[in-house]
C-alpha positions in Angstrom: -13.8 -9.3 -10.3 -14.5 -10.5 -14.3 -15.1 -6.7 -14.6 -11.8 -5.7 -13.1 -10.2 -8.1 -15.6 -12.1 -6.5 -18.1 -11.3 -3.5 -17.2 -7.1 -4.2 -17.5 -7.7 -5.7 -20.6 -9.1 -2.9 -21.9 -6.3 -0.5 -20.7 -4.1 -2.5 -22.6 -6.0 -2.4 -25.5 -6.7 1.2 -25.1 -2.6 2.2 -24.5 -2.3 0.6 -28.1 -4.5 3.1 -29.5 -3.5 6.1 -27.6 -2.0 7.7 -24.9 -3.8 7.1 -21.9 -5.1 9.9 -19.9 -3.7 8.4 -16.5 -1.6 5.3 -16.1 -2.9 2.0 -15.2 0.0 0.6 -13.8 2.2 2.3 -10.6 5.0 0.5 -9.3 4.6 1.5 -6.1 7.2 1.7 -3.0 5.9 0.6 0.4 9.4 1.0 2.2 12.8 1.1 1.8 14.1 -0.8 4.8 15.6 -3.8 3.8 17.8 -6.3 6.5 19.4 -7.8 3.3 22.7 -6.6 1.9 22.7 -7.1 -1.1 25.9 -6.4 -3.2 24.1 -5.2 -6.4 21.8 -3.0 -4.6 21.9 -0.1 -2.0 18.5 0.7 -0.8 19.7 -0.8 2.6 21.7 1.8 3.0 18.2 4.3 2.8 17.7 6.3 5.9 14.0 5.3 5.4 11.8 7.7 7.4 9.0 9.4 7.5 7.9 6.9 4.5 3.6 6.6 3.6 0.9 5.4 5.9 -1.9 2.8 5.3 -4.2 6.1 5.7 -2.1 7.7 3.0 -2.1 4.9 0.8 -6.1 4.9 1.3 -6.7 8.3 0.1 -4.4 8.0 -3.0 -6.0 5.2 -4.3 -9.8 6.5 -3.3 -8.8 9.6 -5.6 -7.2 7.9 -8.2 -8.8 4.3 -8.2 -7.9 4.3 -12.2 -4.8 1.6 -11.6 -5.8 -1.9 -12.9 -2.4 -2.4 -11.8 -0.7 -2.3 -8.6 3.2 -3.5 -8.7 3.8 -3.0 -4.7 8.1 -3.4 -3.7 10.4 -2.3 -1.1 13.2 -2.8 0.3 11.8 -5.8 2.0 7.9 -5.3 2.4 7.7 -7.8 5.6 10.5 -5.3 6.9 6.8 -2.9 7.2 5.2 -4.2 10.5 2.0 -2.7 9.2 2.3 -3.9 5.6 -0.8 -5.9 6.1 -2.7 -3.0 6.7 -1.1 -1.2 3.5 -2.2 -4.0 1.4 -5.4 -3.9 2.9 -5.5 -0.1 1.9 -4.9 -0.9 -1.3 -7.5 -3.4 -2.0 -10.4 -1.5 -0.1 -9.8 1.6 -2.4 -8.6 0.8 -5.9 -11.6 0.0 -7.3 -10.4 -1.0 -10.9 -7.3 -2.9 -9.0 -7.4 -6.3 -10.8 -3.4 -7.6 -10.5 -1.1 -6.8 -7.5 2.0 -8.2 -7.6 5.2 -7.9 -5.3 8.7 -9.6 -4.8 10.3 -10.3 -1.5 13.6 -12.4 -0.5 11.4 -14.9 1.7 12.9 -14.6 5.2 10.3 -13.8 7.2 8.1 -17.2 6.1 5.5 -17.2 8.3 4.4 -13.3 7.6 5.1 -13.8 3.9 2.2 -16.9 3.8 -0.5 -15.1 6.2 -0.3 -11.7 3.8 -0.9 -13.8 1.0 -3.6 -15.9 2.7 -5.1 -12.4 4.3 -4.6 -10.6 0.8 -6.5 -13.7 -1.5 -9.4 -13.8 1.3 -10.0 -10.0 1.0 -10.2 -10.9 -2.6 -8.1 -9.7 -5.5 -8.4 -10.3 -9.6 -4.6 -11.8 -9.6 -2.1 -11.9 -7.0 1.5 -12.9 -8.1 4.7 -13.2 -5.3 8.2 -13.5 -6.7 10.7 -14.7 -4.2 14.3 -13.6 -5.3 16.7 -16.2 -5.7 20.0 -15.4 -7.2 22.0 -18.6 -7.5 22.6 -21.8 -5.8 23.5 -21.6 -2.2 26.5 -20.4 -1.9 26.1 -18.2 -4.8 23.3 -16.7 -3.5 24.5 -15.6 -0.1 27.1 -14.4 -1.3 25.3 -11.8 -3.4 22.6 -11.2 -1.2 24.8 -10.6 2.1 22.7 -12.7 4.6 23.4 -16.4 6.0 20.2 -18.9 5.6 19.0 -16.5 3.2 18.8 -19.1 1.0 17.1 -21.9 2.7 14.7 -19.5 4.1 13.5 -18.2 0.5 13.8 -21.6 -1.1 10.5 -23.0 2.4 8.8 -19.6 2.2 8.0 -20.4 -1.9 7.6 -23.8 -1.2 4.8 -23.1 1.1 3.7 -20.2 -1.2 3.2 -22.8 -3.9 1.2 -25.0 -1.9 -1.7 -22.2 -1.6 -4.5 -23.7 -4.1 -5.8 -20.7 -5.5 -6.6 -20.1 -9.4 -6.1 -16.7 -8.7 -2.3 -16.8 -7.1 1.0 -17.3 -8.2 4.3 -17.9 -6.6 7.8 -17.7 -8.8 11.2 -17.5 -8.6 12.6 -14.8 -9.9 16.4 -14.4 -10.6 18.3 -11.4 -11.5 21.3 -12.4 -13.9 24.6 -10.7 -13.1 28.3 -11.3 -14.2 28.7 -13.2 -11.0 25.6 -16.1 -11.7 25.0 -15.6 -15.2 26.2 -19.1 -16.0 24.7 -20.3 -13.0 21.1 -21.1 -14.2 21.1 -24.7 -14.8 22.8 -24.9 -11.5 20.0 -22.8 -9.4 17.5 -24.9 -11.1 18.9 -28.1 -10.0 20.0 -26.8 -6.5 15.8 -26.1 -5.8 15.1 -29.2 -6.9 16.8 -31.2 -4.2 14.2 -29.4 -2.1 11.0 -29.1 -4.4 11.7 -32.2 -6.6 8.8 -31.0 -8.8 10.1 -27.5 -9.6 9.7 -26.4 -13.3 11.8 -24.5 -15.1 8.9 -22.2 -16.3 8.5 -21.7 -12.7 12.5 -19.6 -12.2 12.3 -16.2 -14.0 15.1 -14.3 -15.0 16.2 -10.6 -15.6 19.0 -8.5 -15.6 20.3 -6.3 -13.2 20.5 -2.3 -14.0 21.6 0.8 -12.4 19.3 3.9 -10.8 20.2 6.8 -8.8 17.0 7.2 -7.2 15.8 3.4 -6.6 18.2 0.9 -6.2 20.6 4.1 -5.5 23.8 1.9 -6.9 25.4 4.2 -9.4 28.5 2.9 -10.7 27.7 -1.1 -9.8 28.6 -2.8 -13.4 25.9 -5.2 -13.5 25.0 -5.3 -17.1 29.3 -6.4 -17.9 29.5 -9.8 -18.9 26.3 -9.7 -21.6 27.7 -12.3 -23.2 27.3 -15.1 -21.3 24.0 -13.7 -19.8 22.8 -13.5 -23.2 24.0 -17.2 -24.0 22.2 -17.7 -20.1 18.8 -16.0 -21.3 19.0 -17.9 -24.7 19.4 -21.4 -23.6 16.6 -21.0 -20.9 14.0 -19.6 -23.3 14.5 -22.8 -25.5 14.4 -25.3 -22.4 11.0 -23.4 -21.5 9.4 -23.7 -25.1 6.6 -21.4 -26.1 3.5 -21.5 -23.7 0.2 -19.9 -24.7 -0.4 -17.4 -21.5 0.0 -14.3 -20.7 2.5 -14.2 -18.2 4.3 -16.6 -20.7 4.1 -14.3 -23.5 5.6 -11.0 -21.5 8.3 -12.9 -20.0 9.3 -14.4 -23.1 9.3 -11.0 -25.4 11.1 -9.7 -22.4 13.8 -12.2 -22.5 13.8 -12.2 -26.4 14.8 -8.6 -26.7 17.5 -8.0 -23.8 19.7 -8.5 -26.8 18.5 -6.1 -29.0 18.5 -4.1 -25.5 22.4 -4.6 -24.7 23.1 -3.8 -28.8 21.7 -0.6 -28.8 21.4 0.8 -25.5 17.7 1.6 -25.8 14.4 0.1 -25.4 13.8 -2.5 -27.8 10.1 -0.8 -27.9 8.8 2.7 -27.5 8.5 3.4 -23.8 5.0 3.5 -21.8 6.7 5.1 -18.9 4.3 8.5 -18.2 1.9 6.8 -20.4 0.6 3.4 -19.2 2.9 3.7 -16.2 4.5 5.6 -13.6 6.7 5.5 -10.3 6.0 6.3 -6.8 8.5 6.0 -3.7 8.0 5.7 -0.1 7.9 9.4 0.4 5.3 9.9 -2.4 7.5 11.1 -4.8 6.8 11.0 -8.8 9.0 9.3 -11.2 8.6 8.3 -14.5 10.0 4.9 -14.2 11.9 3.1 -11.7 15.3 3.8 -13.3 15.1 7.5 -14.6 16.1 9.8 -11.8 13.9 12.9 -12.9 11.3 13.8 -10.1 7.8 15.0 -11.3 7.0 16.6 -8.1 5.9 15.4 -4.2 2.6 14.1 -4.0 2.1 14.3 0.0 3.1 18.0 -1.0 0.4 18.1 -3.7 -2.1 16.9 -1.2 -2.2 13.9 -2.8 -3.5 15.7 -6.3 -2.2 13.5 -8.9 -3.5 14.6 -12.0 -2.2 18.1 -11.5 1.3 16.7 -11.3 0.6 14.3 -14.2 -0.5 17.6 -16.6 2.3 19.8 -15.3 4.7 21.3 -17.6 7.4 19.3 -15.8 5.9 16.0 -16.5 4.7 17.1 -20.1 8.2 17.7 -20.9 9.2 14.4 -19.2 7.0 12.9 -21.3 8.5 14.2 -24.5 11.9 13.1 -23.6 10.4 9.4 -23.1 9.1 9.8 -26.7 12.3 11.1 -28.3 13.9 8.6 -26.7 15.9 11.0 -24.1 15.8 9.3 -21.2 18.4 7.0 -19.2 16.8 3.8 -21.2 16.7 0.2 -19.6 14.9 -2.8 -20.1 13.9 -4.0 -16.1 10.6 -5.7 -16.3 9.0 -3.1 -13.7 9.1 -0.7 -17.0 9.5 -3.8 -19.8 6.2 -5.4 -19.0 3.7 -1.9 -19.5 6.3 -0.9 -22.6 5.7 -4.6 -24.6 1.6 -4.5 -22.9 1.4 -0.9 -24.7 3.0 -1.8 -28.1 1.9 -5.9 -28.7 1.9 -5.8 -32.0 5.5 -4.7 -32.4 6.4 -7.0 -29.4 4.4 -10.0 -31.3 6.7 -9.6 -34.4 9.8 -8.7 -33.1 12.7 -11.0 -34.2 14.6 -12.2 -31.1 18.1 -11.7 -32.6 20.3 -15.3 -33.4 22.9 -15.7 -30.5 24.9 -16.4 -33.5 24.8 -13.1 -35.1 24.3 -10.8 -31.8 27.6 -8.7 -31.2 29.5 -9.5 -28.4 30.0 -7.0 -26.3 33.2 -4.8 -25.5 33.1 -5.0 -21.9 31.8 -8.9 -22.0 
C-alpha cells in the first residue's frame, strides 16, 4: 500500500508539473437508483436501466489501472444489491488504486457497515465514507423527502465511526442551500445529542450546484442566498481552526475559495477536468466532470477503449475549452479537490477574501 500511496502522491506532483497523459482520478457513478426524494436533486427521477455490471467494471479497471483515486457515487449506492461486487471488481483490478471514497445517505445501516468492513478486509490504501446530513432532523427530512432518514443516517455514521482502522475515515457531509445555510451550529448540536463527542472537524461543508446530466436539477437555485452561505462557511472555518492534515488542507482551501467562485462565477483555480480527472456515469458515458453536460463518448460502445476517447478530437476540443474557461464552471468538491491538488502552489497562496469585503450578490 505504501507503493500505491507513493503513486497517488506522484500523480499529484506530476499534475502540478505537466498535463497527465491519462487521469488519475475518476468520479464513477455505479447507479442512479435512489430511494430519497431530495428537493435539490432529481437523480431519483431517472429511469436507470442497463447500468454497468461488475464484470464490465472489472474489465475497465483491468485495462485502465492508472486510477489511484476512485470516487464512487450514485444515486444511493446501497440500492444496488451487488454493490459489494462492484467495489470488489475495482479493488481486484485497479492496480494503482490508493484512495476510494463514496457518499451515502446512511439509510441502509447494516449493509453500509458490512460493505465498509468487507472493503477494508480486501485491502485498500485509504477508504473514506461520507454520510449526507443537511441539517437538524426536521430540516434534513424536509430537504431529503424521507421520514426517519435523519435518525438512520446518524446511527449509521455512529456505527461507522466505531470502526477502528487507520486507513478508514467516516465524516458527515452537509450541502449548504438557502434552506439550511444558517443551521450549521444547530446541525452540530443535533448530532451531539446522539454522539456527544462529535467534533466540528467531522462536519464537512460544501455548496449546492446545478447539473443537467448528473443531478438533473437545472433551474434549482441552490446558489441563492450566497451571503448567508458565505457567513456559515466563514464561521465554520474559524471555529474548526487549522490542522496539518492533507484532507483538512483540501477542505480549508475548498471552503476558503467559495467566496471567489461566487464573486466571479468561475473556478477560482485553473480547472483540471479532462486532465487529472473525469466523470463516468452508470451507462458508461464519459464526461469532463459532474457539472458540464458535454459528453465525450460512450465507453461501452467504444469497447472500453478509454484512451481512444481520451485522445479523440472531441476530447481535445473540450480540453481546450476547459483551459480557456469556456466550460460551465463550478466549485463542487468532486472537481474542486483535484483542481486544488493540481494547483498546489496557487491554492496555498490564494488569499481567502475577507467576509466584510466580499460583495453581497444581488440574489442574496
